[in-house]
N, C-alpha and C positions, 0 to 999 in steps of 0.2 A: 301566376297560378290561380287557377280556379277553384271555388269552393263548391262541393256537392251541395245540392238543395238537400235540406233536412227531410228525412223520410217522414211522412205524415199518414194518418189513417184515412186517406181518401179512396181506398180501394173499393168500397161498396157504395160511394156516390155514384148515382145512375145517370144523371144528367149533366152534361156539359154544354158548350154553345160555339158556334161558328158566327162570328161577329155578335149580333144580338138575337140569333135564332137558337132556340134550344134544340138539342140533339141528344139522343140515346148515346152513351159513352162507348158502347160497343157498335161500330158500323161494319160495313162489309167491304173488303177490297177485292174487286172483280178480276184483277190480272190473271188469276189461275184459270179461269173459265175458258181462255183460249186454248188452242193446241200446244204441243211441246214447244218450249222455248218462247211461249206467249207469241206465237206464230201460227197463223192458220186456224182453222176451226178445230173445235174439240171433236172427239170421237162420238160423243154422244151429246148432240147439242139439246135435246129435250131434258137430260139429266141436268144440263147447265141452268136452264130455264127453271126447272124445278127448285134448284138450290135458291136461286134468286127470289122466287115466290115464297118459299119457305122462311127466307130472311125477313123479308117484310112482316110474315104472320108472327114472327117472334119479337117484333119491335124494332128491327133495323129501320132508321129513318136517314141514313147517311151512306150513300153508295159511292164509292171511288172508283174511278175508271179513267181511261184515255183513249183517243182515237187510235193510237199507235199500238194498242194491245190488239194484236191480230195481223195487220191493222184492220180496223173497223169492226172485226168479229165481236168483240166484248159489247161494244155500244149497240151492236145490232141485236145481241141477245137480251140485253137490257130492255131495249125498246119493245121487243117481241114479248118478253115475259110480263113487263109492268106497265106499259102505256095502254091506257091513260093512267098517268102516275097518281098514286095516293096523295091526298092533302098532306102536305108537311114532309114529304121525301125531298131530301137535300141532295142533289147530284153535284159531284165534285170531278174536275177532270184536270189534266196535266198537259201542258204544251211545252214544246222547246226541243223535241227529238222527232225523228221518223224512221222508218224501216226501210232497208233496201231490199232487193228480190231475194237475197239469200237469209233475210231475217235479221241482218246487223243493225244495231242501234246507233244512229248517227246524229249530230246536233242538227237542230233546224230553229235557231234563236234569234234571226234577223227579225226586225218589227213586222215585216210584211208576211213572214212565215208564221209568226204567232197568231197574226189576225185571222190568216187562213185557217189555222188550226183550230181555233176557238169556232168558225163558222162551221168547219168539218164536224166538230163536236155537236153542235147544235143541230145540224141537219141528221146526223146519225142516231141521235138521241131523240128526235122529234120534239124539241123544246125550242122557246125562242129567247131563253135566258138561262145561263148557268148559275148555280148558286155560288160557286167559287171555282177559279182557274188558278192551278199553281203554275208558277214558272219553273221548269226543270232546268237548272244550271248544270254545268259540268266542272265547275271549280274544285270539287272534292275528289272526283275519280278520273278526270282527264284535263287538268290545268291547262289553260290556254286555247281549249277548244271551243269556248263559248264565241259564238258568231258575231256578237254586238255586245256594246257596253250595257251594263246592268240598267244604267238610268234610261237608255233608249227602249230597252225591253220592257221596264215598269211603265214607261210613257205609253207605249202602244197598249198595254192591258188597262191602264187608266183612261185611254180614249174609249176603248169598248166599254168600260164601266159606265162612263158618261152617256154612251149611246144606248145603254139598258140591255146590252148583250151578256153582262155578267154582273153579279152583285159584290162579290169579293175577291181579292187578289191574295194568293199565297205564294210561298217559295219553297223549293225542294232542293235538296242535295246542295246545300249552301253552308258557308261559314258564318261566324258570328258577325262580322263587319258588314256583310250583304244582308243579314236580318235586320240590323240596326239600321242601315241605308233605306231598306225597303219600309220599315215601321216610319221612319222620319219623313219620307218623300210622298209615298202614296197611301200609307197605312194598309195593314194586312189582317187577314182573318186566320191564317194557319201557316205553320212551318212543318214540312215534312222531311225529316231527316233519319238517318240511321241511329237507333237507340235501343238499349236492351240491358238486361241483368248482366250480360257478358261484355257490353260496349258502352260504357258511361261516358265517352269522351265528348259528348255533347252537351254536358251538364251546364255549361255557361250559355248555351243557346236556350236551354230549358229554362234557366233563370231569368233569361231576358223575356221570354215569352210569358212567364208568371207575372214579371214587373208590368207589363203592358196588357195582360189579359188576352193574349193571343193564344189560340189553340195550338197544341203541339201534337203532331200525328206522326208517332214512330213508324219507320219501315225496318225490315230486319229485327222485329220485335222479340224474336226468339235468338238472336245473333245470326251472322250470316250463314246460310246453308252452304256457301262456297267454303267457309273455315271450319265446318262442322259444329256450328252453334247449336242446333236443336239437340244433336247427339250428346254434346257436352252438358247441356242442360239435364238432359234425362239421367246422365250418369253422375251428376254432381251430389255428394251426399248431403249437403245443405239444402239443396232444392228437394230432394227426396225426404229428407226429415220434416220439412214443412209439410209437403205434400200428403204424407202419411197422417200428420196430425189433423188435417182438414178433409180426408178422404178425397184428395184431388189429384189431378195429374200434374206432372212436371210442368207441362205446357200452361195449365190453368194457373199454377203458382207464378210463373214467369210473367204471365200477362197481368194478374193481379198486383205484382210488384211494381210494374208500370203505372198502373192506375193509382197506386199509392204515392207516386212521386209529385203529382199536381192535379188538382180537381178538374182542369180543363185539358188534361191529356186524352185523347181520344184514339181509340184502337180501331183498326180496319184490318183485322185478320182475314185472309182469303182462304178459299178451299172449293173444291169442286164436290164436296161430300155433304149430304145432309146430317149424318151422324157427326162429322168434325164441326159442322156449323153450329149444331146443337151444343156440343161441348164448349166451344167458344162463347157462346151467348151465355152460359151458366158462370162464367168467371166471375160476374159481379156479385155471386153467391160465396165467392171465397173472400172472406173479410180478414185480412192480415192484421195481426195486433203487433204491438211493440217488440215482443220477443220474436216474432216470425221475420220482422224487418230487419232486426239485428243479426239473426242467423243468416238471412240472405245477403246481408253485407260482406260475408266471409266468402262469397262466391267469387273465385279467381276470375278477373276480366280476361277476355280474349277480343280485343278491339279489332274491328274491320280497318284495313289500312285506308287512309284518306290521301 
């Protein structure tokens, strides 16, 4: 049995870190800048580039991407909009998957595939080194689909780290034992897993990250759209009550709750809208107190199946 981390009032702490590098706790997840299904180009590429530029103006210094978003489309947009990159911008990518011609998501986790994917990201983004590379595993959503043992995958990324191609290694879509192995063998700077007010099943991983000072970056931060998470949050009376007290949206409250769980929990909400981006960046102004957190603990979980 795992114990949920005690809620703390860290929702307004503005700076976290990747390894030893300070970052704004609200970053930008670039996945939604691609076309429908994260496949192909967006209908309005200039709008996507405008969102990226506005994110930097608002203080974003942590952009999360992947070569298989598009594929290539999102990395190209980031390079076109932001290169030469501002000093201090941290570029984070993910490897371990590829897209087929129909846009399907398939594993690509053999060591040689991981190394080639890192090189593809370097070329696409126009950089010589990635700040962090996440190893995307399939153990949570497709057990048995991973193409190589974890130790071989981590070893391949560690070799690239020694070559100066990346600074930090992260893991994504993984269970507790994998996080522990990665911490003990190569050291990691980040875990990227599903976690939200509606799905707290990763509390044990979050606790391990806190113990070791590893950044925790939740995806599906509003619950899975596939199971109606965002709509459920918007309709929840506990969320609505807290939102009304703060003059905030349900989305802002749900994101502020995440920030309150751990002072090195980093958010990477994604959007293709400047207005939505600005709403997300204002989350740090929603400082939840103990009464708010107690009220939000009453929200009925709707975990994503693992």
